[in-house]
C-alpha positions, -999 to +999 in steps of 0.1 A: -550+135-463-585+150-463-596+176-438-622+152-424-596+125-419-573+148-401-601+162-378-611+126-369-575+116-363-569+146-340-602+140-322-596+102-317-560+106-307-564+135-282-595+119-267-579+085-261-548+102-245-571+121-222-592+091-213-561+070-206-548+099-186-517+103-207-528+139-206-534+140-169-565+156-152-560+191-138-531+199-161-526+221-192-513+212-227-507+236-255-516+236-292-479+237-300-474+204-281-503+188-299-491+200-333-457+185-326-470+152-312-497+146-338-476+161-367-506+179-382-517+216-385-536+236-359-569+236-378-579+200-372-566+201-337-588+231-329-618+214-345-611+183-323-606+204-291-639+222-298-657+189-299-639+176-268-649+207-249-685+198-254-678+165-237-665+183-206-631+168-207-612+199-218-616+236-214-599+261-238-585+289-217-573+319-237-536+327-232-531+297-210-538+267-231-560+236-230-570+226-196-576+189-190-606+189-166-601+175-131-618+144-117-638+153-086-663+137-062-690+160-078-682+146-112-686+110-099-719+120-083-732+136-115-722+108-138-737+080-117-768+100-108-775+103-145-767+066-152-788+054-123-818+074-136-816+063-172-801+028-174-824+007-151-854+024-168-841+016-202-835-020-193-868-025-176-888-009-204-869-018-235-845-046-226-865-072-246-853-054-277-822-075-275-824-108-295-815-140-277-785-143-300-773-108-291-775-117-254-756-149-259-729-131-279-726-105-251-725-132-225-696-149-243-677-116-245-679-110-208-669-146-200-637-142-220-604-140-200-596-103-206-580-081-180-568-052-201-584-021-185-588-003-218-605-032-236-627-039-206-638-002-204-647-002-241-666-035-237-684-022-206-694+011-222-706-006-254-730-029-234-744+000-214-748+022-244-767-006-262-791-007-233-798+030-236-800+029-274-829+005-272-851+034-260-847+050-295-848+083-277-825+108-294-822+130-263-813+100-241-787+088-266-772+122-272-767+131-235-755+096-227-729+098-254-715+130-239-714+114-204-696+083-217-663+102-221-664+112-184-674+077-174-646+061-194-620+084-178-634+078-143-631+041-148-595+042-160-582+070-137-597+055-106-579+022-114-602-003-100-585-033-083-584-067-101-609-079-075-634-051-085-628-058-122-636-095-117-667-086-096-679-060-122-675-086-150-696-111-130-723-085-125-725-081-163-728-118-166-756-119-140-775-091-158-773-110-191-782-143-176-814-128-161-822-112-194-819-146-212-844-159-187-867-129-196-865-119-159-862-082-165-871-073-129-841-092-117-819-078-144-829-043-134-822-049-098-787-064-106-780-034-129-790-009-102-767-026-076-739-027-102-741+010-108-743+019-071-713-004-064-693+012-092-701+047-079-689+038-044-658+021-059-650+053-078-653+074-047-630+051-027-604+050-055-604+088-058-599+093-021-568+069-022-552+088-051 
């Protein structure tokens, strides 16, 4: 196997386990454990951990191991403050960059009967990332990509109820329906409410854990 493949494999595998909370927040893991579980050498694992530390989901603590960062109210505030500043602006200003067919395809995806939290989180993140990418602003896209790891883990760790998952899915449908009607003011308002509701839901879920 090539060095690049092993680095990508280590990064993807460790990241998914962190986002799914198989490596739980506020805990330590060791390089030895990762070497054994992934059955690869330390070099690609260290490369992967260096990349993941830039996404703020791990910290490498000398002589102690790899710290899986905790999920806190401050982190929820930071993630949603950033999203609320960027996403409604991107939708309002550049949302017409979606083609009608793209919007119809997205609408079809959100109308599918799918209740798997991991698949829903990926679908959710992909849609919101597409909105931001329309800005064609490299700084927006770069910082948003870093934030998405925190956002994905928040969603999965704070295990939203089935009722909230259904509600969130309907909010996406409402956003897309407004966009198909070229009513971007309405779409922006629905998106803003969607983000604020998601933030409050994350706070509530964290308190109950």
